[in-house]
C-alpha positions in Angstrom: 3.8 16.0 7.5 7.5 15.2 8.2 6.6 11.5 7.7 5.5 12.3 4.1 9.1 13.0 3.1 9.5 9.2 3.1 7.0 8.9 0.2 7.7 12.2 -1.4 8.6 10.8 -4.9 6.9 8.2 -7.1 8.9 5.0 -7.0 8.1 4.3 -10.6 8.8 7.6 -12.4 10.4 9.7 -9.7 7.9 12.5 -10.0 7.7 14.5 -6.8 4.3 14.2 -5.0 2.5 17.2 -3.7 1.8 16.5 0.0 -1.6 18.0 -0.3 -2.6 15.2 -2.7 -2.0 12.6 0.0 -5.1 10.8 1.2 -5.2 9.7 4.8 -7.1 6.4 4.7 -6.9 5.3 8.3 -5.4 6.2 11.6 -5.0 3.9 14.6 -2.6 3.9 17.6 -0.5 6.7 16.1 0.0 4.9 12.8 -1.3 6.4 9.6 -2.3 4.6 6.4 -1.9 6.9 3.5 -2.4 6.7 -0.3 -0.9 8.7 -3.1 -1.6 8.5 -6.8 1.1 9.8 -9.1 -0.1 12.5 -11.5 2.4 11.5 -14.2 2.3 7.7 -14.4 -0.9 7.0 -12.4 0.7 4.4 -10.2 -0.5 4.3 -6.6 1.4 4.0 -3.4 -0.1 2.9 -0.1 2.1 3.3 3.0 1.8 2.8 6.7 3.7 5.4 8.7 4.4 4.7 12.4 6.3 6.8 14.8 8.9 5.0 16.8 11.4 6.0 19.4 14.0 6.3 16.7 11.9 8.4 14.3 9.4 7.3 11.6 9.0 3.7 10.3 7.3 3.2 7.0 6.2 0.3 4.9 4.9 1.1 1.5 4.0 -0.7 -1.7 3.2 0.2 -5.3 -0.4 -0.8 -6.3 -2.9 -0.5 -9.0 -5.7 -0.3 -6.5 -7.6 2.9 -5.9 -8.0 4.4 -2.4 -11.6 3.1 -2.4 -10.5 -0.4 -3.2 -7.8 -0.3 -0.5 -10.5 0.7 2.1 -12.7 -2.1 0.8 -10.0 -4.8 1.4 -8.0 -3.4 4.3 -10.1 -5.2 7.0 -10.3 -8.5 5.1 -9.0 -11.6 6.7 -5.3 -12.2 6.2 -4.1 -14.7 3.6 -2.7 -17.7 5.2 0.0 -20.1 4.0 -2.7 -22.7 3.4 -4.6 -20.2 1.2 -1.5 -19.7 -0.9 -0.9 -23.5 -1.2 -4.5 -24.0 -2.2 -4.1 -21.5 -5.0 -0.9 -23.2 -6.2 -2.6 -26.5 -6.2 -5.6 -25.1 -8.1 -3.3 -23.8 -10.9 -1.3 -27.1 -11.0 -4.5 -29.1 -11.4 -6.1 -26.7 -13.9 -2.9 -26.7 -16.1 -3.1 -30.4 -16.6 -6.7 -30.3 -17.8 
């Protein structure tokens, strides 16, 4: 639970999160994937918490996805640089039509 202090406040509205409202989505090799939805502004935060020899490391991001949607996409293949360039090219071509 000490790792939850890292994501104890909503990054959008600063409302304090109740640790009991945190959903543990996945756990592997000591790392935890958690999800918190703010009661006030309804923004979501997904974070990866990993213990290190120096304490706790966390990477988090604000999202509009639900916890179910995160679980649906979490094991999807990674987006490659070529995928991104293909999307850019698609939009370049479609804007000239």
